[in-house]
N, C-alpha and C positions, 0 to 999 in steps of 0.2 A: 503493500499498501504506501510506503515511504518511496518508493521509485516515481511517483508520477511528479514529472515535469508541473510545477506550478505556472499559471497563463495566466496574463493580462492584457487586455485590451484598452488603450487610452484613446478616448474619444473628444477631441479639442479643437477646435478651430485654431487654437495659437500654437507655433510650433516650439516654442520658447516652454510653455507648460507642458507638452508633449516629450519633449528634452528631460526638463527637470523631473518629470514624474516618472520617465523610465529610469533616470539614473537612480531616483530613491528604490524603485522597485526591483532594479536587476541585484541590489545591495541585498534583498530580499531571496535571492536568487528565483525570481520570475524572468519567465521569458515573456518578454512584451514586444507587442504589435500596436498599431496604432492606426487610426482613423482620424480624418479631419472635420467628420460631420455623421451624422446619427444615420442618414441611408446608407454612406460607406462603411459604417460598423455593424449595420442589421445584415449588408452584403457578407460581411465577414463570418458572422453568428451563424448564418444559414448553414456557412460551408463547415465551421467548427465552433462550437461555445468554448469562449476562454473560463477558466475558474471566476475572475475578477473582471470589473469592467469601471475604468475610472471615467465617469461620464460629466463632462461641460454641460450646462442649461443653455448657453446663448451662443450658437452656432449657425452658419448658413445652411440653406439645403432642408434638412431636418435637425430638427431643436433637439435638447435632453428630454422634456418630457414628451416628445412624440415618439423618439427612439424608444424610452421603457416602455411606455403604452403597446408599440407595435413588436416590442422583444418578448412580453410575458404574451402575448396572443400567440405566440407561436410555439407548437411542439417542440417540449423540452425549454422554452425560455424562461423556465422560473428557474433553472438550474443556476447560471450566474449571478453572483453576489454584484451588484450594482452601488457604488458608491459613489453621489452626485457631488462633484468639486465645483463650488459655485461662489459667486462674490454675492450671491442673494442670501438677502438677511431676514426677508418677509418672510414671518413666521408661517403664513398661509401658503406661501409658494414653496416652503420647505415641506409641508404637510401634504401639499399636492403632490410633490414626488413621492413622499413616502407611500400615499394612498395610493399613485400610478404603478409603485412595485419596487421602489427605491430601498436597500436594504440599510443605508447609512449615508450620512453626507457629512463632507468638510467644507470649511471656508477657506477662499484662496485670499491670500497667499498661505499655505502650508508649507513644512517642511518633513523631513526624515522623521522625525519622534512623533509629529500628529499622526503621519501614517501609519508608523508601526503600532500608535495605540488604539487605531482604528480596525486594524487588522488584527491583533489580537483578541479585541473586543468580538469581531467577528468570527473568531476560530479559524482565520486564515493563516494564524503566522505563529509555528510552534514556541510556547515560552519555554526557552531553554535553560 
């Protein structure tokens, strides 16, 4: 069981955010792929579901909320753990994301310590 390679899909229209997120997740031994918007991410998920999806809210083509709604409607789309990474601090927006199927959220900007805490909380990082 521990042979499983952990995978993460980072969905964000900002190249810098994807790069920073990738660096953090690779330190936790995740194999990382990237998507610039929800439609691209959805197409990747239809090929293979990642263990974890780090999802931006505001993106062109398909935003985070539309993506998670479409993902959760797919067969097996309930499997990936989805963490919204957003500048949205309005509680009603965060609640909408959770209601749509997000497992957790982090506020931007985030760092390795914040991501580590969320992953441990979600059981995606072994507390060694």
